[in-house]
N, CA, C and O atoms as a MOPAC input file, in Angstrom:
PM7 MOZYME 1SCF
protein

 N     -3.91000 1    10.79400 1   -13.61100 1
 C     -2.62300 1    10.34400 1   -12.69500 1
 C     -1.80000 1     9.42900 1   -13.33600 1
 O     -2.20700 1     8.46700 1   -13.98500 1
 N     -0.14300 1     9.86300 1   -13.07100 1
 C      0.78600 1     9.00500 1   -13.77900 1
 C      1.41700 1     8.01700 1   -12.97100 1
 O      2.04500 1     8.35400 1   -11.96800 1
 N      1.30700 1     6.83100 1   -13.31700 1
 C      2.06300 1     5.68600 1   -12.45400 1
 C      3.39700 1     5.48700 1   -12.89800 1
 O      3.72000 1     5.61400 1   -14.07900 1
 N      4.19300 1     5.17400 1   -11.97400 1
 C      5.52800 1     4.79100 1   -12.38200 1
 C      5.93000 1     3.34500 1   -12.85700 1
 O      7.04400 1     2.86700 1   -13.07100 1
 N      4.54600 1     2.74700 1   -12.96100 1
 C      4.75700 1     1.47700 1   -13.32900 1
 C      3.51000 1     1.00900 1   -14.58200 1
 O      2.42700 1     1.58000 1   -14.70600 1
 N      3.82500 1     0.24900 1   -15.13300 1
 C      2.86600 1    -0.11800 1   -16.32300 1
 C      1.51600 1    -0.75700 1   -15.76500 1
 O      1.39800 1    -1.16500 1   -14.60900 1
 N      0.62000 1    -0.79000 1   -16.62900 1
 C     -0.93000 1    -1.25700 1   -16.21700 1
 C     -0.79700 1    -2.84000 1   -16.18600 1
 O     -1.71600 1    -3.48500 1   -15.68100 1
 N      0.25800 1    -3.45600 1   -16.68300 1
 C      0.17900 1    -5.01900 1   -16.67500 1
 C      1.19200 1    -5.70100 1   -15.41900 1
 O      1.47700 1    -6.88700 1   -15.25700 1
 N      1.58800 1    -4.57900 1   -14.66000 1
 C      2.11600 1    -5.25200 1   -13.46700 1
 C      1.34900 1    -5.76500 1   -12.34500 1
 O      0.11900 1    -5.77100 1   -12.39500 1
 N      2.00100 1    -6.20400 1   -11.31500 1
 C      1.15200 1    -6.64100 1   -10.12700 1
 C      1.04600 1    -5.70800 1    -9.26100 1
 O      0.17900 1    -5.76700 1    -8.38900 1
 N      2.05800 1    -4.51700 1    -9.36900 1
 C      1.97300 1    -3.29100 1    -8.50200 1
 C      0.65600 1    -2.66200 1    -8.84500 1
 O     -0.21700 1    -2.35400 1    -8.03400 1
 N      0.61500 1    -2.49700 1   -10.24900 1
 C     -0.58300 1    -1.50400 1   -10.87100 1
 C     -1.83000 1    -2.46000 1   -10.33600 1
 O     -2.79100 1    -1.88500 1    -9.82400 1
 N     -1.83300 1    -3.60500 1   -10.42200 1
 C     -3.40700 1    -4.33500 1   -10.03700 1
 C     -3.37100 1    -4.23500 1    -8.52800 1
 O     -4.44400 1    -3.88700 1    -8.03600 1
 N     -2.53900 1    -4.42600 1    -7.81900 1
 C     -2.48500 1    -4.02700 1    -6.18000 1
 C     -3.18300 1    -2.56000 1    -5.95500 1
 O     -4.14300 1    -2.42900 1    -5.19500 1
 N     -2.67300 1    -1.59000 1    -6.60500 1
 C     -2.79900 1    -0.20100 1    -6.29900 1
 C     -4.46500 1    -0.25200 1    -6.62800 1
 O     -5.30500 1    -0.02300 1    -5.75800 1
 N     -4.75100 1    -0.54200 1    -7.82500 1
 C     -6.07000 1    -0.52800 1    -8.32400 1
 C     -6.88100 1    -0.99100 1    -7.24900 1
 O     -7.64200 1    -0.24300 1    -6.63700 1
 N     -6.74100 1    -2.21000 1    -7.00000 1
 C     -7.91800 1    -2.79100 1    -5.88100 1
 C     -7.90800 1    -1.92400 1    -4.80100 1
 O     -8.97100 1    -1.52500 1    -4.32500 1
 N     -6.48400 1    -1.47600 1    -4.21400 1
 C     -6.78400 1    -0.60100 1    -3.06700 1
 C     -7.53500 1     0.87600 1    -3.26600 1
 O     -8.08600 1     1.43800 1    -2.32000 1
 N     -7.49900 1     1.30200 1    -4.29300 1
 C     -7.99700 1     2.19700 1    -4.64100 1
 C     -9.46900 1     2.30300 1    -4.80400 1
 O    -10.11900 1     3.33800 1    -4.65600 1
 N     -9.93300 1     1.12900 1    -5.12400 1
 C    -11.51000 1     0.65100 1    -5.40200 1
 C    -12.10200 1     0.25400 1    -4.01600 1
 O    -13.23000 1    -0.23000 1    -3.92500 1
 N    -11.19700 1     0.50600 1    -2.80600 1
 C    -11.65300 1     0.10200 1    -1.51100 1
 C    -11.43700 1    -1.14500 1    -0.99600 1
 O    -11.86900 1    -1.35300 1     0.13800 1
 N    -10.80600 1    -2.11700 1    -1.63400 1
 C    -10.17900 1    -3.33500 1    -1.16300 1
 C     -9.36500 1    -3.35400 1    -0.02700 1
 O     -8.61500 1    -2.40000 1     0.17800 1
 N     -9.40700 1    -4.32700 1     0.75800 1
 C     -8.60700 1    -4.65200 1     1.68600 1
 C     -7.76900 1    -5.93800 1     1.46200 1
 O     -8.31600 1    -7.03600 1     1.56400 1
 N     -6.63000 1    -5.84000 1     1.19900 1
 C     -5.65400 1    -6.83900 1     0.80800 1
 C     -4.89900 1    -7.72700 1     2.08300 1
 O     -4.40300 1    -7.14200 1     3.04600 1
 N     -4.89100 1    -8.92400 1     1.96900 1
 C     -3.80100 1    -9.80300 1     2.60800 1
 C     -2.70500 1   -10.15000 1     2.00600 1
 O     -2.64900 1    -9.66400 1     0.87600 1
 N     -1.72300 1   -10.85000 1     2.31500 1
 C     -0.74100 1   -11.50800 1     1.45200 1
 C     -1.37300 1   -12.49700 1     0.90500 1
 O     -1.14900 1   -12.61800 1    -0.29900 1
 N     -2.33400 1   -13.50900 1     1.52900 1
 C     -2.93400 1   -14.56100 1     1.04000 1
 C     -4.10500 1   -14.32300 1    -0.07300 1
 O     -4.27400 1   -15.14400 1    -0.97500 1
 N     -4.84200 1   -13.23600 1     0.04000 1
 C     -5.64400 1   -12.57800 1    -0.89800 1
 C     -5.17500 1   -12.06800 1    -2.19300 1
 O     -5.72700 1   -12.17700 1    -3.28800 1
 N     -3.64300 1   -11.27500 1    -1.77600 1
 C     -3.24600 1   -10.78100 1    -3.29800 1
 C     -2.52900 1   -11.70400 1    -3.94400 1
 O     -2.09800 1   -11.47400 1    -5.07400 1
 N     -2.28700 1   -12.99300 1    -3.24200 1
 C     -1.48200 1   -14.31100 1    -3.90500 1
 C     -2.60300 1   -14.92300 1    -4.77800 1
 O     -2.31500 1   -15.17400 1    -5.94800 1
 N     -3.92400 1   -15.20600 1    -4.30600 1
 C     -4.88200 1   -15.63400 1    -5.04500 1
 C     -5.40200 1   -14.79700 1    -6.20100 1
 O     -5.74200 1   -15.35100 1    -7.24700 1
 N     -5.48900 1   -13.25300 1    -6.01900 1
 C     -6.12300 1   -12.61000 1    -6.99600 1
 C     -5.20100 1   -11.96400 1    -8.03400 1
 O     -5.59300 1   -11.45400 1    -9.08300 1
 N     -3.91500 1   -12.04600 1    -7.61600 1
 C     -2.93100 1   -11.10400 1    -8.72500 1
 C     -1.83500 1   -12.17800 1    -8.79800 1
 O     -1.35700 1   -12.05500 1    -9.92600 1
 N     -1.26800 1   -13.06800 1    -8.22000 1
 C     -0.37200 1   -14.12700 1    -8.29500 1
 C      1.11700 1   -13.52600 1    -7.28300 1
 O      2.26500 1   -13.97100 1    -7.30000 1
 N      0.51000 1   -12.33000 1    -6.43100 1
 C      1.49300 1   -11.74200 1    -5.94500 1
 C      2.28700 1   -12.60700 1    -4.59600 1
 O      1.68600 1   -12.98800 1    -3.59100 1
 N      3.66900 1   -12.78700 1    -4.84000 1
 C      4.28200 1   -13.25800 1    -3.50800 1
 C      4.67100 1   -12.52300 1    -2.59500 1
 O      4.48400 1   -12.95400 1    -1.45700 1
 N      5.23100 1   -11.39300 1    -2.72200 1
 C      5.56200 1   -10.64300 1    -1.58900 1
 C      4.76000 1    -8.95100 1    -1.68300 1
 O      5.13900 1    -7.93900 1    -2.27300 1
 N      3.64500 1    -9.18100 1    -0.90900 1
 C      2.92900 1    -7.91800 1    -0.86500 1
 C      3.36600 1    -6.89000 1    -0.16200 1
 O      2.79900 1    -5.79700 1    -0.18100 1
 N      4.50300 1    -7.16600 1     0.58200 1
 C      4.88300 1    -6.05000 1     1.35400 1
 C      5.78000 1    -5.42100 1     0.31000 1
 O      5.90500 1    -4.20100 1     0.41800 1
 N      6.43800 1    -6.01700 1    -0.68900 1
 C      7.32500 1    -5.28100 1    -1.50000 1
 C      6.31800 1    -4.37800 1    -2.44500 1
 O      6.55800 1    -3.17700 1    -2.56700 1
 N      5.25700 1    -4.93700 1    -3.06900 1
 C      4.37000 1    -4.02100 1    -3.57700 1
 C      3.74500 1    -2.96300 1    -3.05200 1
 O      3.28200 1    -2.06500 1    -3.75500 1
 N      3.67600 1    -2.98500 1    -1.69700 1
 C      3.18100 1    -1.99900 1    -1.03800 1
 C      4.00200 1    -0.92000 1    -0.83700 1
 O      3.64200 1     0.25600 1    -0.87800 1
 N      5.10300 1    -1.32400 1    -0.62200 1
 C      6.34300 1    -0.50900 1    -0.54300 1
 C      6.45000 1     0.39700 1    -2.08500 1
 O      6.52000 1     1.62600 1    -2.05700 1
 N      6.45200 1    -0.26300 1    -3.20500 1
 C      6.32200 1     0.60900 1    -4.50400 1
 C      5.17000 1     1.55200 1    -4.59200 1
 O      5.28900 1     2.62400 1    -5.18500 1
 N      3.87000 1     1.12500 1    -3.92400 1
 C      2.98300 1     1.93600 1    -3.87200 1
 C      2.99300 1     3.19200 1    -3.08000 1
 O      2.40800 1     4.20100 1    -3.47400 1
 N      3.66600 1     3.13400 1    -1.95000 1
 C      4.02500 1     4.11100 1    -0.81500 1
 C      5.05700 1     4.90400 1    -1.61300 1
 O      5.01600 1     6.11900 1    -1.42100 1
 N      5.96700 1     4.45400 1    -2.46500 1
 C      6.90300 1     5.15400 1    -2.76600 1
 C      6.32700 1     6.19200 1    -3.98100 1
 O      6.88600 1     7.22800 1    -4.34100 1
 N      5.01500 1     5.61700 1    -4.53600 1
 C      4.58600 1     6.65300 1    -5.50100 1
 C      3.63500 1     7.71500 1    -4.98000 1
 O      2.97200 1     8.39600 1    -5.76300 1
 N      3.55600 1     7.87500 1    -3.51800 1
 C      2.55400 1     8.98500 1    -2.95300 1
 C      1.56700 1     8.38700 1    -2.59700 1
 O      0.64000 1     9.18500 1    -2.45700 1
 N      1.21800 1     7.13700 1    -2.32100 1
 C     -0.10800 1     6.90300 1    -1.67600 1
 C      0.24700 1     6.39900 1    -0.18800 1
 O      1.28800 1     5.87300 1     0.20500 1
 N     -0.80400 1     6.68100 1     0.45000 1
 C     -1.08700 1     6.46300 1     2.07000 1
 C     -1.30400 1     5.21200 1     2.35200 1
 O     -2.51400 1     5.24000 1     2.57800 1
 N     -0.97000 1     4.12300 1     2.49700 1
 C     -1.31600 1     2.81800 1     2.48800 1
 C     -1.06800 1     2.14300 1     3.95200 1
 O      0.01400 1     1.67700 1     4.30800 1
 N     -2.33400 1     2.17200 1     4.79100 1
 C     -2.39000 1     1.80900 1     6.14500 1
 C     -1.91000 1     0.05700 1     6.39000 1
 O     -2.28500 1    -0.75300 1     5.54300 1
 N     -1.18400 1    -0.35800 1     7.43500 1
 C     -1.13800 1    -1.51400 1     7.80700 1
 C     -1.71000 1    -2.12100 1     8.97200 1
 O     -1.22300 1    -1.96300 1    10.09100 1
 N     -2.72700 1    -2.80900 1     8.74300 1
 C     -3.74700 1    -3.27000 1     9.77600 1
 C     -3.20800 1    -4.65900 1    10.27400 1
 O     -2.97000 1    -5.57300 1     9.48400 1
 N     -3.03500 1    -4.75900 1    11.58300 1
 C     -2.67700 1    -6.02400 1    12.06500 1
 C     -4.10700 1    -6.66300 1    13.13100 1
 O     -4.53000 1    -6.07100 1    14.12400 1
 N     -4.60400 1    -7.88900 1    12.63000 1
 C     -5.47900 1    -8.42500 1    13.43700 1
 C     -5.23000 1    -9.65100 1    13.77400 1
 O     -4.19000 1   -10.17500 1    13.37400 1
 N     -6.16800 1   -10.38000 1    14.60800 1
 C     -6.17700 1   -11.76500 1    14.71100 1
 C     -7.08700 1   -12.38600 1    14.12400 1
 O     -8.22000 1   -12.09100 1    14.50300 1
 N     -7.00600 1   -13.14300 1    13.33100 1
 C     -8.28800 1   -14.25500 1    12.63300 1
 C     -8.79700 1   -15.12700 1    13.46100 1
 O     -8.16000 1   -15.39900 1    14.47800 1
 N    -10.34200 1   -15.89300 1    13.14200 1
 C    -10.82000 1   -16.15500 1    13.93400 1
 C     -9.96600 1   -17.50700 1    14.59700 1
 O    -10.14900 1   -17.80400 1    15.77700 1
 N     -9.07000 1   -18.25000 1    13.77700 1
 C     -8.32600 1   -19.24400 1    14.30700 1
 C     -7.11300 1   -18.90000 1    14.99600 1
 O     -6.27600 1   -19.79600 1    15.10600 1
 N     -6.84400 1   -17.68300 1    15.51600 1
 C     -6.02800 1   -17.07800 1    16.25800 1
 C     -4.63900 1   -16.90200 1    15.74100 1
 O     -3.63000 1   -16.88000 1    16.44600 1
 N     -4.69300 1   -16.75000 1    14.15600 1
 C     -3.46900 1   -16.24800 1    13.66600 1
 C     -3.25000 1   -14.94900 1    13.32600 1
 O     -4.26300 1   -14.40400 1    12.88600 1
 N     -2.17400 1   -14.19000 1    13.38200 1
 C     -1.88900 1   -12.97000 1    13.24100 1
 C     -2.04600 1   -12.34800 1    11.61900 1
 O     -1.18800 1   -12.70600 1    10.81200 1
 N     -2.79400 1   -11.71400 1    11.30600 1
 C     -3.12300 1   -11.35400 1     9.78800 1
 C     -2.73900 1    -9.78900 1     9.54100 1
 O     -3.18400 1    -8.85700 1    10.21100 1
 N     -1.94600 1    -9.69100 1     8.59500 1
 C     -1.52700 1    -8.07700 1     8.12100 1
 C     -2.67000 1    -7.86900 1     6.98400 1
 O     -2.95100 1    -8.68800 1     6.10900 1
 N     -3.09900 1    -6.95800 1     7.12700 1
 C     -4.20200 1    -6.23800 1     5.90600 1
 C     -3.65100 1    -4.60400 1     5.49500 1
 O     -3.45200 1    -3.71000 1     6.31800 1
 N     -3.50900 1    -4.52300 1     4.31900 1
 C     -3.25700 1    -3.15900 1     3.81500 1
 C     -4.51800 1    -2.69800 1     3.11200 1
 O     -5.24600 1    -3.41700 1     2.42700 1
 N     -4.71400 1    -1.19000 1     3.41100 1
 C     -5.76100 1    -0.40600 1     2.89800 1
 C     -5.17400 1     0.92800 1     2.67600 1
 O     -4.24900 1     1.38300 1     3.34900 1
 N     -5.84900 1     1.62400 1     1.54700 1
 C     -5.57800 1     2.98000 1     0.89900 1
 C     -6.36700 1     3.72000 1     2.31700 1
 O     -7.41300 1     3.33300 1     2.83800 1
 N     -5.59300 1     4.77500 1     2.69400 1
 C     -6.00800 1     5.56100 1     3.51500 1
 C     -5.78800 1     6.99800 1     3.12500 1
 O     -5.00600 1     7.30800 1     2.22600 1
 N     -6.57400 1     7.97200 1     3.89500 1
 C     -6.18200 1     9.59200 1     3.54900 1
 C     -4.86700 1     9.85900 1     4.44300 1
 O     -4.88900 1     9.52400 1     5.62800 1
 N     -3.76400 1    10.43900 1     3.90100 1
 C     -2.44800 1    10.64500 1     4.75500 1
 C     -2.70600 1    11.54200 1     5.92300 1
 O     -3.26700 1    12.58700 1     5.59100 1
 N     -2.51000 1    11.44900 1     6.90600 1
 C     -2.48300 1    12.06100 1     8.25400 1
 C     -1.58300 1    13.47000 1     8.17200 1
 O     -0.62900 1    13.60700 1     7.40700 1
 N     -1.97900 1    14.31200 1     8.94000 1
 C     -1.72000 1    15.91200 1     8.92300 1
 C     -0.09300 1    15.70700 1     9.21500 1
 O      0.76700 1    16.32500 1     8.58700 1
 N      0.16000 1    14.86400 1    10.13400 1
 C      1.59600 1    14.39700 1    10.72200 1
 C      2.28500 1    13.97800 1     9.39700 1
 O      3.34900 1    14.58900 1     9.29400 1
 N      2.05900 1    13.16700 1     8.36500 1
 C      2.46100 1    12.58500 1     7.75700 1
 C      2.91000 1    13.39800 1     6.19300 1
 O      3.88100 1    13.09800 1     5.49900 1
 N      1.78700 1    14.59700 1     5.88200 1
 C      2.01500 1    15.56400 1     5.01100 1
 C      3.14100 1    16.30100 1     5.67700 1
 O      4.24300 1    16.28700 1     5.12800 1
 N      2.95600 1    16.99700 1     6.90500 1
 C      3.82300 1    17.92200 1     7.47400 1
 C      5.49800 1    17.23700 1     7.40700 1
 O      6.53400 1    17.90200 1     7.38200 1
 N      5.38500 1    15.76200 1     7.38800 1
 C      6.93800 1    15.57100 1     7.35300 1
 C      7.49100 1    15.60800 1     5.92800 1
 O      8.65500 1    15.82400 1     5.59000 1
 N      6.25000 1    15.31400 1     5.02800 1
 C      6.74300 1    15.35600 1     3.74300 1
 C      7.25900 1    17.06600 1     3.42000 1
 O      8.22800 1    17.27700 1     2.69000 1
 N      6.64100 1    17.96100 1     3.92700 1
 C      6.77400 1    19.34700 1     3.61700 1
 C      8.45700 1    19.54700 1     4.37700 1
 O      9.34600 1    20.12500 1     3.75200 1
 N      8.68300 1    18.98300 1     5.76700 1
 C      9.73600 1    19.25600 1     6.32500 1
 C     10.96000 1    18.71900 1     5.49700 1
 O     11.99900 1    19.37000 1     5.38600 1
 N     10.73800 1    17.30700 1     4.84200 1
 C     11.79600 1    16.83800 1     4.08600 1
 C     12.10300 1    17.85200 1     2.84100 1
 O     13.23400 1    18.22600 1     2.53000 1
 N     11.20000 1    18.13200 1     2.35100 1
 C     11.37900 1    19.12300 1     1.15900 1
 C     12.29600 1    20.21400 1     1.66700 1
 O     13.39000 1    20.54600 1     1.20900 1
 N     11.59700 1    20.73800 1     2.76800 1
 C     12.41900 1    22.22700 1     3.06200 1
 C     13.84100 1    21.86700 1     3.36100 1
 O     14.57500 1    22.78200 1     2.98700 1
 N     14.43500 1    20.97400 1     3.84400 1
 C     15.71400 1    20.44400 1     4.15100 1
 C     16.45700 1    20.00700 1     3.02200 1
 O     17.67800 1    19.93400 1     3.15800 1
 N     15.96900 1    19.71700 1     1.98300 1
 C     16.60800 1    19.15100 1     0.73600 1
 C     16.62500 1    17.63200 1     0.71500 1
 O     17.59900 1    17.11800 1     0.16400 1
 N     15.69900 1    16.83700 1     1.23100 1
 C     15.94200 1    15.56400 1     1.39500 1
 C     15.05000 1    14.91200 1    -0.08500 1
 O     15.32200 1    13.85000 1    -0.64600 1
 N     14.24600 1    15.62200 1    -0.37500 1
 C     13.48100 1    15.22300 1    -1.35800 1
 C     13.59300 1    16.08500 1    -2.75700 1
 O     12.90600 1    15.77400 1    -3.73000 1

C-alpha cells in the first residue's frame, strides 16, 4: 500500500493505529501521538481512500465524546465513488 504521507507524520501514526483496530478520541490521539486536531488527520486519511466511521457517544460523566474507527466502506459509499468517476468528478 502506498501512502500519500511519510511514516514520520502524525497522520501515518493515526492511520496505523486505526488499521490495528484501535478506536481513537481527540484525547487519546493527543496523548499517544501529540495530535491537536484529530478531525484534520481523519480527513487526510479519508482522502487517501479509507473508510473511517465517526461514532458519537456519551461518556459516563455525561460528556459527549467523538470516536473514530476504521470500517469497511458501505455499498452506498462505493456506489457514490463509482458515480463520481462516471461523471468525471474524480
